Biopython code that builds the backbone (N, CA, C, O; Angstrom):
import numpy as np
from Bio.PDB.StructureBuilder import StructureBuilder

atoms = [
    (1, "MET", "N", (26.372, 50.023, -0.600)),
    (1, "MET", "CA", (25.432, 49.295, 0.135)),
    (1, "MET", "C", (26.156, 48.485, 1.224)),
    (1, "MET", "O", (26.098, 48.821, 2.407)),
    (2, "ILE", "N", (26.841, 47.409, 0.794)),
    (2, "ILE", "CA", (27.829, 46.600, 1.988)),
    (2, "ILE", "C", (28.701, 47.135, 1.923)),
    (2, "ILE", "O", (29.045, 47.591, 0.832)),
    (3, "ASP", "N", (29.451, 47.324, 3.043)),
    (3, "ASP", "CA", (30.642, 47.752, 3.216)),
    (3, "ASP", "C", (31.884, 47.032, 2.587)),
    (3, "ASP", "O", (31.996, 45.824, 2.798)),
    (4, "LYS", "N", (32.935, 47.754, 1.742)),
    (4, "LYS", "CA", (33.730, 46.966, 0.845)),
    (4, "LYS", "C", (34.510, 46.079, 1.803)),
    (4, "LYS", "O", (34.651, 44.904, 1.464)),
    (5, "ASP", "N", (35.090, 46.528, 3.079)),
    (5, "ASP", "CA", (35.939, 45.603, 3.881)),
    (5, "ASP", "C", (35.157, 44.392, 4.159)),
    (5, "ASP", "O", (35.660, 43.329, 3.794)),
    (6, "PHE", "N", (33.950, 44.366, 4.775)),
    (6, "PHE", "CA", (32.879, 43.116, 4.726)),
    (6, "PHE", "C", (32.906, 42.565, 3.692)),
    (6, "PHE", "O", (33.443, 41.458, 3.731)),
    (7, "LEU", "N", (32.494, 42.927, 2.640)),
    (7, "LEU", "CA", (32.161, 42.249, 1.297)),
    (7, "LEU", "C", (33.464, 41.302, 0.839)),
    (7, "LEU", "O", (33.411, 40.151, 0.405)),
    (8, "ALA", "N", (34.573, 42.078, 1.052)),
    (8, "ALA", "CA", (36.119, 41.363, 0.924)),
    (8, "ALA", "C", (36.095, 39.907, 1.751)),
    (8, "ALA", "O", (36.684, 38.898, 1.364)),
    (9, "LEU", "N", (35.406, 39.991, 2.796)),
    (9, "LEU", "CA", (35.667, 38.601, 3.529)),
    (9, "LEU", "C", (34.528, 37.765, 3.241)),
    (9, "LEU", "O", (34.615, 36.615, 3.672)),
    (10, "LEU", "N", (33.579, 38.045, 2.673)),
    (10, "LEU", "CA", (32.480, 37.005, 2.348)),
    (10, "LEU", "C", (32.910, 36.196, 1.220)),
    (10, "LEU", "O", (33.757, 36.701, 0.483)),
    (11, "VAL", "N", (32.448, 34.944, 0.932)),
    (11, "VAL", "CA", (32.551, 33.885, 0.105)),
    (11, "VAL", "C", (31.326, 32.824, 0.133)),
    (11, "VAL", "O", (30.672, 32.448, 1.106)),
    (12, "CYS", "N", (31.237, 32.530, -0.954)),
    (12, "CYS", "CA", (30.182, 31.632, -1.125)),
    (12, "CYS", "C", (30.347, 30.411, -0.548)),
    (12, "CYS", "O", (31.405, 29.782, -0.593)),
    (13, "PRO", "N", (29.180, 29.982, 0.085)),
    (13, "PRO", "CA", (29.373, 28.703, 1.242)),
    (13, "PRO", "C", (29.525, 27.453, 0.662)),
    (13, "PRO", "O", (29.860, 26.487, 1.348)),
    (14, "SER", "N", (29.243, 27.341, -0.919)),
    (14, "SER", "CA", (29.322, 26.151, -1.405)),
    (14, "SER", "C", (30.575, 26.030, -1.873)),
    (14, "SER", "O", (31.325, 25.196, -1.365)),
    (15, "THR", "N", (31.026, 26.905, -2.994)),
    (15, "THR", "CA", (32.255, 27.134, -3.419)),
    (15, "THR", "C", (33.431, 27.747, -2.857)),
    (15, "THR", "O", (34.520, 27.368, -3.288)),
    (16, "LYS", "N", (33.392, 28.564, -2.033)),
    (16, "LYS", "CA", (34.359, 29.312, -1.441)),
    (16, "LYS", "C", (34.977, 30.291, -2.175)),
    (16, "LYS", "O", (36.083, 30.757, -1.899)),
    (17, "THR", "N", (34.214, 30.650, -3.206)),
    (17, "THR", "CA", (34.842, 31.589, -4.219)),
    (17, "THR", "C", (34.264, 33.028, -3.404)),
    (17, "THR", "O", (33.454, 33.048, -2.477)),
    (18, "PRO", "N", (34.842, 34.034, -3.958)),
    (18, "PRO", "CA", (34.396, 35.433, -3.473)),
    (18, "PRO", "C", (33.187, 35.945, -4.055)),
    (18, "PRO", "O", (32.750, 35.555, -5.138)),
    (19, "LEU", "N", (32.582, 36.926, -3.248)),
    (19, "LEU", "CA", (31.353, 37.327, -3.608)),
    (19, "LEU", "C", (31.443, 38.898, -4.315)),
    (19, "LEU", "O", (32.534, 39.464, -4.364)),
    (20, "ARG", "N", (30.455, 39.415, -4.745)),
    (20, "ARG", "CA", (30.539, 40.667, -4.990)),
    (20, "ARG", "C", (28.770, 41.179, -5.554)),
    (20, "ARG", "O", (27.852, 40.558, -6.091)),
    (21, "GLU", "N", (28.932, 42.463, -5.136)),
    (21, "GLU", "CA", (27.481, 42.954, -5.435)),
    (21, "GLU", "C", (26.890, 42.768, -6.979)),
    (21, "GLU", "O", (27.410, 43.148, -8.028)),
    (22, "ALA", "N", (25.638, 42.063, -6.781)),
    (22, "ALA", "CA", (25.005, 41.759, -8.031)),
    (22, "ALA", "C", (24.916, 42.882, -8.959)),
    (22, "ALA", "O", (24.566, 43.907, -8.375)),
    (23, "THR", "N", (25.094, 43.014, -10.068)),
    (23, "THR", "CA", (24.792, 43.750, -10.903)),
    (23, "THR", "C", (23.070, 44.406, -11.259)),
    (23, "THR", "O", (22.181, 43.592, -11.007)),
    (24, "ALA", "N", (22.763, 45.312, -11.621)),
    (24, "ALA", "CA", (21.356, 45.677, -11.786)),
    (24, "ALA", "C", (20.751, 44.687, -12.664)),
    (24, "ALA", "O", (19.564, 44.390, -12.528)),
    (25, "ALA", "N", (21.566, 44.101, -13.652)),
    (25, "ALA", "CA", (21.404, 43.124, -14.751)),
    (25, "ALA", "C", (21.076, 41.862, -14.404)),
    (25, "ALA", "O", (20.137, 41.257, -14.922)),
    (26, "GLU", "N", (21.819, 41.395, -13.520)),
    (26, "GLU", "CA", (21.691, 40.236, -12.675)),
    (26, "GLU", "C", (20.419, 40.090, -11.870)),
    (26, "GLU", "O", (19.705, 39.092, -11.967)),
    (27, "LEU", "N", (20.132, 41.191, -11.010)),
    (27, "LEU", "CA", (19.422, 41.581, -10.394)),
    (27, "LEU", "C", (17.941, 41.682, -11.077)),
    (27, "LEU", "O", (16.989, 41.573, -10.304)),
    (28, "ALA", "N", (17.795, 41.791, -11.828)),
    (28, "ALA", "CA", (16.684, 42.204, -13.004)),
    (28, "ALA", "C", (16.261, 41.005, -13.506)),
    (28, "ALA", "O", (15.072, 40.833, -13.777)),
    (29, "ALA", "N", (17.235, 40.001, -13.693)),
    (29, "ALA", "CA", (17.068, 38.803, -14.576)),
    (29, "ALA", "C", (16.403, 38.033, -13.137)),
    (29, "ALA", "O", (15.244, 37.617, -13.169)),
    (30, "VAL", "N", (16.970, 37.940, -12.308)),
    (30, "VAL", "CA", (16.581, 36.955, -11.171)),
    (30, "VAL", "C", (15.053, 37.323, -10.943)),
    (30, "VAL", "O", (14.173, 36.463, -10.983)),
    (31, "ASN", "N", (14.772, 38.849, -10.668)),
    (31, "ASN", "CA", (13.127, 39.132, -10.444)),
    (31, "ASN", "C", (12.605, 38.932, -11.325)),
    (31, "ASN", "O", (11.419, 38.883, -10.998)),
    (32, "GLN", "N", (12.731, 38.702, -12.698)),
    (32, "GLN", "CA", (11.782, 38.318, -13.789)),
    (32, "GLN", "C", (11.694, 37.148, -13.716)),
    (32, "GLN", "O", (10.741, 36.761, -14.392)),
    (33, "ARG", "N", (12.275, 36.267, -13.173)),
    (33, "ARG", "CA", (12.307, 34.934, -13.035)),
    (33, "ARG", "C", (11.137, 34.569, -11.777)),
    (33, "ARG", "O", (10.225, 33.743, -11.819)),
    (34, "ILE", "N", (11.449, 35.311, -10.891)),
    (34, "ILE", "CA", (10.548, 35.175, -9.623)),
    (34, "ILE", "C", (9.279, 35.375, -9.775)),
    (34, "ILE", "O", (8.382, 34.609, -9.421)),
    (35, "GLN", "N", (9.097, 37.065, -10.643)),
    (35, "GLN", "CA", (7.948, 37.190, -11.160)),
    (35, "GLN", "C", (6.671, 36.240, -11.812)),
    (35, "GLN", "O", (5.457, 36.195, -11.610)),
    (36, "ARG", "N", (7.665, 35.483, -12.738)),
    (36, "ARG", "CA", (7.037, 34.548, -13.789)),
    (36, "ARG", "C", (6.837, 33.439, -12.861)),
    (36, "ARG", "O", (6.038, 32.623, -13.323)),
    (37, "GLY", "N", (7.228, 33.173, -11.867)),
    (37, "GLY", "CA", (7.174, 31.949, -10.853)),
    (37, "GLY", "C", (7.947, 30.821, -11.076)),
    (37, "GLY", "O", (7.645, 29.770, -10.512)),
    (38, "ASP", "N", (9.143, 30.906, -12.004)),
    (38, "ASP", "CA", (9.707, 29.822, -12.203)),
    (38, "ASP", "C", (11.344, 30.144, -11.544)),
    (38, "ASP", "O", (12.294, 29.869, -12.277)),
    (39, "ALA", "N", (11.600, 30.692, -10.238)),
    (39, "ALA", "CA", (12.779, 30.679, -9.486)),
    (39, "ALA", "C", (12.739, 30.068, -8.527)),
    (39, "ALA", "O", (11.963, 30.334, -7.609)),
    (40, "LYS", "N", (13.586, 29.079, -8.515)),
    (40, "LYS", "CA", (13.580, 27.932, -7.222)),
    (40, "LYS", "C", (15.082, 28.050, -6.784)),
    (40, "LYS", "O", (16.030, 28.003, -7.569)),
    (41, "ASN", "N", (15.178, 28.224, -5.299)),
    (41, "ASN", "CA", (16.609, 28.285, -4.900)),
    (41, "ASN", "C", (17.124, 26.967, -4.817)),
    (41, "ASN", "O", (16.367, 26.045, -5.123)),
    (42, "ARG", "N", (18.542, 26.664, -4.375)),
    (42, "ARG", "CA", (18.871, 25.333, -4.283)),
    (42, "ARG", "C", (18.283, 24.632, -3.371)),
    (42, "ARG", "O", (18.321, 23.404, -3.455)),
    (43, "GLY", "N", (17.761, 25.130, -2.536)),
    (43, "GLY", "CA", (16.712, 24.297, -1.520)),
    (43, "GLY", "C", (15.548, 23.726, -2.019)),
    (43, "GLY", "O", (14.922, 22.876, -1.384)),
    (44, "GLY", "N", (15.136, 24.231, -3.374)),
    (44, "GLY", "CA", (13.978, 23.526, -4.180)),
    (44, "GLY", "C", (12.730, 24.369, -3.979)),
    (44, "GLY", "O", (11.845, 24.444, -4.832)),
    (45, "ALA", "N", (12.703, 24.959, -2.884)),
    (45, "ALA", "CA", (11.634, 26.330, -2.591)),
    (45, "ALA", "C", (11.325, 27.187, -3.717)),
    (45, "ALA", "O", (12.302, 27.728, -4.235)),
    (46, "VAL", "N", (10.348, 27.399, -4.141)),
    (46, "VAL", "CA", (9.766, 28.464, -5.500)),
    (46, "VAL", "C", (10.314, 29.917, -4.297)),
    (46, "VAL", "O", (10.346, 29.840, -3.069)),
    (47, "VAL", "N", (10.555, 30.705, -4.852)),
    (47, "VAL", "CA", (11.160, 32.196, -4.446)),
    (47, "VAL", "C", (10.236, 33.023, -5.247)),
    (47, "VAL", "O", (10.300, 33.146, -6.470)),
    (48, "ALA", "N", (9.307, 33.622, -4.411)),
    (48, "ALA", "CA", (7.981, 34.205, -4.268)),
    (48, "ALA", "C", (8.141, 36.118, -4.333)),
    (48, "ALA", "O", (7.455, 36.951, -4.926)),
    (49, "THR", "N", (9.138, 36.238, -3.598)),
    (49, "THR", "CA", (9.351, 37.517, -3.560)),
    (49, "THR", "C", (10.584, 38.205, -4.166)),
    (49, "THR", "O", (11.736, 37.776, -4.100)),
    (50, "PRO", "N", (10.209, 39.240, -4.716)),
    (50, "PRO", "CA", (11.353, 39.866, -5.622)),
    (50, "PRO", "C", (12.542, 40.384, -4.676)),
    (50, "PRO", "O", (12.451, 40.914, -3.569)),
    (51, "TRP", "N", (13.576, 40.106, -5.361)),
    (51, "TRP", "CA", (14.891, 40.567, -4.450)),
    (51, "TRP", "C", (15.346, 42.336, -4.607)),
    (51, "TRP", "O", (15.512, 42.866, -5.705)),
    (52, "ALA", "N", (15.492, 43.049, -3.313)),
    (52, "ALA", "CA", (15.986, 44.324, -3.532)),
    (52, "ALA", "C", (17.424, 44.615, -3.847)),
    (52, "ALA", "O", (17.906, 45.564, -4.466)),
    (53, "ALA", "N", (18.111, 43.385, -3.171)),
    (53, "ALA", "CA", (19.647, 43.456, -3.458)),
    (53, "ALA", "C", (19.994, 41.729, -3.668)),
    (53, "ALA", "O", (19.232, 40.770, -3.546)),
    (54, "ALA", "N", (21.197, 41.769, -3.965)),
    (54, "ALA", "CA", (21.835, 40.326, -4.011)),
    (54, "ALA", "C", (23.135, 40.201, -4.038)),
    (54, "ALA", "O", (23.655, 41.221, -4.490)),
    (55, "LEU", "N", (23.938, 39.331, -3.727)),
    (55, "LEU", "CA", (25.593, 39.019, -3.800)),
    (55, "LEU", "C", (25.411, 37.938, -4.867)),
    (55, "LEU", "O", (24.446, 37.214, -5.110)),
    (56, "ALA", "N", (26.657, 38.042, -5.452)),
    (56, "ALA", "CA", (26.850, 36.962, -6.861)),
    (56, "ALA", "C", (28.266, 36.288, -6.526)),
    (56, "ALA", "O", (29.175, 36.939, -6.009)),
    (57, "THR", "N", (28.380, 34.962, -6.855)),
    (57, "THR", "CA", (29.980, 34.542, -7.020)),
    (57, "THR", "C", (30.506, 35.589, -7.961)),
    (57, "THR", "O", (29.739, 36.381, -8.509)),
    (58, "THR", "N", (32.096, 35.604, -8.199)),
    (58, "THR", "CA", (32.659, 36.141, -8.867)),
    (58, "THR", "C", (32.171, 35.859, -10.368)),
    (58, "THR", "O", (32.166, 36.734, -11.233)),
    (59, "ASP", "N", (31.733, 34.448, -10.589)),
    (59, "ASP", "CA", (31.751, 33.835, -11.851)),
    (59, "ASP", "C", (30.233, 34.078, -12.309)),
    (59, "ASP", "O", (29.832, 33.643, -13.388)),
    (60, "GLY", "N", (29.334, 34.866, -11.345)),
    (60, "GLY", "CA", (28.054, 35.094, -11.662)),
    (60, "GLY", "C", (27.192, 33.435, -11.783)),
    (60, "GLY", "O", (26.100, 33.574, -12.335)),
    (61, "LYS", "N", (27.387, 32.489, -11.522)),
    (61, "LYS", "CA", (26.886, 31.480, -11.354)),
    (61, "LYS", "C", (25.619, 31.227, -10.430)),
    (61, "LYS", "O", (24.572, 30.636, -10.695)),
    (62, "SER", "N", (25.991, 31.793, -9.383)),
    (62, "SER", "CA", (25.115, 31.817, -8.127)),
    (62, "SER", "C", (24.637, 33.349, -7.481)),
    (62, "SER", "O", (25.421, 34.293, -7.376)),
    (63, "LEU", "N", (23.324, 33.387, -7.109)),
    (63, "LEU", "CA", (23.005, 34.803, -6.682)),
    (63, "LEU", "C", (22.405, 34.315, -5.253)),
    (63, "LEU", "O", (21.653, 33.355, -5.086)),
    (64, "TYR", "N", (22.937, 35.241, -4.210)),
    (64, "TYR", "CA", (22.428, 35.261, -2.750)),
    (64, "TYR", "C", (21.725, 36.328, -2.331)),
    (64, "TYR", "O", (22.291, 37.411, -2.474)),
    (65, "PRO", "N", (20.519, 36.330, -1.796)),
    (65, "PRO", "CA", (19.783, 37.547, -1.640)),
    (65, "PRO", "C", (20.270, 38.110, -0.148)),
    (65, "PRO", "O", (20.624, 37.442, 0.823)),
    (66, "ILE", "N", (20.176, 39.488, -0.278)),
    (66, "ILE", "CA", (20.262, 40.291, 0.811)),
    (66, "ILE", "C", (18.887, 41.176, 1.246)),
    (66, "ILE", "O", (18.313, 42.115, 0.695)),
    (67, "GLN", "N", (18.590, 40.300, 2.712)),
    (67, "GLN", "CA", (17.203, 40.957, 2.965)),
    (67, "GLN", "C", (17.728, 41.803, 4.263)),
    (67, "GLN", "O", (18.724, 41.530, 4.934)),
    (68, "ASP", "N", (16.801, 42.929, 4.466)),
    (68, "ASP", "CA", (16.953, 43.789, 5.247)),
    (68, "ASP", "C", (18.495, 44.371, 5.876)),
    (68, "ASP", "O", (18.796, 44.657, 7.035)),
    (69, "ASP", "N", (19.443, 44.422, 4.416)),
    (69, "ASP", "CA", (20.897, 44.656, 4.514)),
    (69, "ASP", "C", (21.687, 43.336, 5.136)),
    (69, "ASP", "O", (22.822, 43.599, 5.536)),
    (70, "ILE", "N", (21.262, 41.955, 5.278)),
    (70, "ILE", "CA", (21.467, 41.297, 5.833)),
    (70, "ILE", "C", (21.902, 40.138, 4.431)),
    (70, "ILE", "O", (21.024, 39.707, 3.684)),
    (71, "PRO", "N", (23.426, 39.754, 4.268)),
    (71, "PRO", "CA", (23.350, 38.726, 3.211)),
    (71, "PRO", "C", (23.100, 37.187, 3.871)),
    (71, "PRO", "O", (23.566, 36.720, 4.911)),
    (72, "ILE", "N", (22.336, 36.672, 3.038)),
    (72, "ILE", "CA", (21.832, 35.500, 3.463)),
    (72, "ILE", "C", (22.580, 34.322, 2.806)),
    (72, "ILE", "O", (22.124, 33.647, 1.883)),
    (73, "LEU", "N", (23.645, 34.177, 3.324)),
    (73, "LEU", "CA", (24.697, 32.823, 2.635)),
    (73, "LEU", "C", (24.057, 31.685, 3.184)),
    (73, "LEU", "O", (24.491, 31.326, 4.278)),
    (74, "LEU", "N", (23.296, 31.149, 2.778)),
    (74, "LEU", "CA", (22.873, 29.789, 3.024)),
    (74, "LEU", "C", (22.815, 29.311, 1.590)),
    (74, "LEU", "O", (22.225, 29.858, 0.658)),
    (75, "SER", "N", (23.497, 28.243, 1.572)),
    (75, "SER", "CA", (23.448, 27.308, -0.031)),
    (75, "SER", "C", (22.232, 27.218, -0.336)),
    (75, "SER", "O", (21.986, 27.621, -1.473)),
    (76, "SER", "N", (21.277, 26.800, 0.313)),
    (76, "SER", "CA", (19.902, 26.516, -0.103)),
    (76, "SER", "C", (19.253, 27.876, -0.267)),
    (76, "SER", "O", (18.298, 27.873, -1.043)),
    (77, "GLU", "N", (19.520, 28.891, 0.223)),
    (77, "GLU", "CA", (18.872, 30.005, -0.483)),
    (77, "GLU", "C", (19.469, 30.598, -1.618)),
    (77, "GLU", "O", (18.906, 31.589, -2.081)),
    (78, "ALA", "N", (20.664, 30.117, -2.238)),
    (78, "ALA", "CA", (20.938, 30.610, -3.487)),
    (78, "ALA", "C", (20.070, 30.363, -4.736)),
    (78, "ALA", "O", (19.240, 29.457, -4.803)),
    (79, "ILE", "N", (20.310, 31.179, -5.645)),
    (79, "ILE", "CA", (19.151, 30.790, -7.218)),
    (79, "ILE", "C", (20.378, 30.940, -7.988)),
    (79, "ILE", "O", (21.139, 31.907, -7.979)),
    (80, "LEU", "N", (20.498, 29.579, -8.830)),
    (80, "LEU", "CA", (21.469, 29.595, -9.956)),
    (80, "LEU", "C", (21.208, 30.453, -10.888)),
    (80, "LEU", "O", (20.057, 30.552, -11.313)),
    (81, "ALA", "N", (22.140, 31.161, -11.332)),
    (81, "ALA", "CA", (21.840, 32.112, -12.589)),
    (81, "ALA", "C", (21.636, 31.454, -14.064)),
    (81, "ALA", "O", (22.580, 30.753, -14.427)),
    (82, "ASN", "N", (20.866, 31.539, -14.701)),
    (82, "ASN", "CA", (20.341, 31.109, -16.443)),
    (82, "ASN", "C", (21.492, 31.698, -17.368)),
    (82, "ASN", "O", (21.428, 31.570, -18.591)),
]
sb = StructureBuilder()
sb.init_structure("model")
sb.init_model(0)
sb.init_chain("A")
sb.init_seg("    ")
for serial, (resi, resn, name, xyz) in enumerate(atoms, 1):
    if name == "N":
        sb.init_residue(resn, " ", resi, " ")
    sb.init_atom(name, np.array(xyz, "f"), 0.0, 1.0, " ", f" {name:<3s}", serial, name[0])
structure = sb.get_structure()
């Protein structure tokens, strides 16, 4: 999905830790939360649209959406993993 060389350059804007593609399980878990209506991003907004793809911090604590093949690396857009 994302070019490996490009992905190697990306870091979490908050913690500066490297990012990786989210696993299918991580993506399914965040989409379940979105469908239940209890997924809020760091900015406090309810996330209503399911994600087709995401990037995760290496520790899996934060997930960032990928929209139209563009990683949205704004701290306020991240969803914290449970």
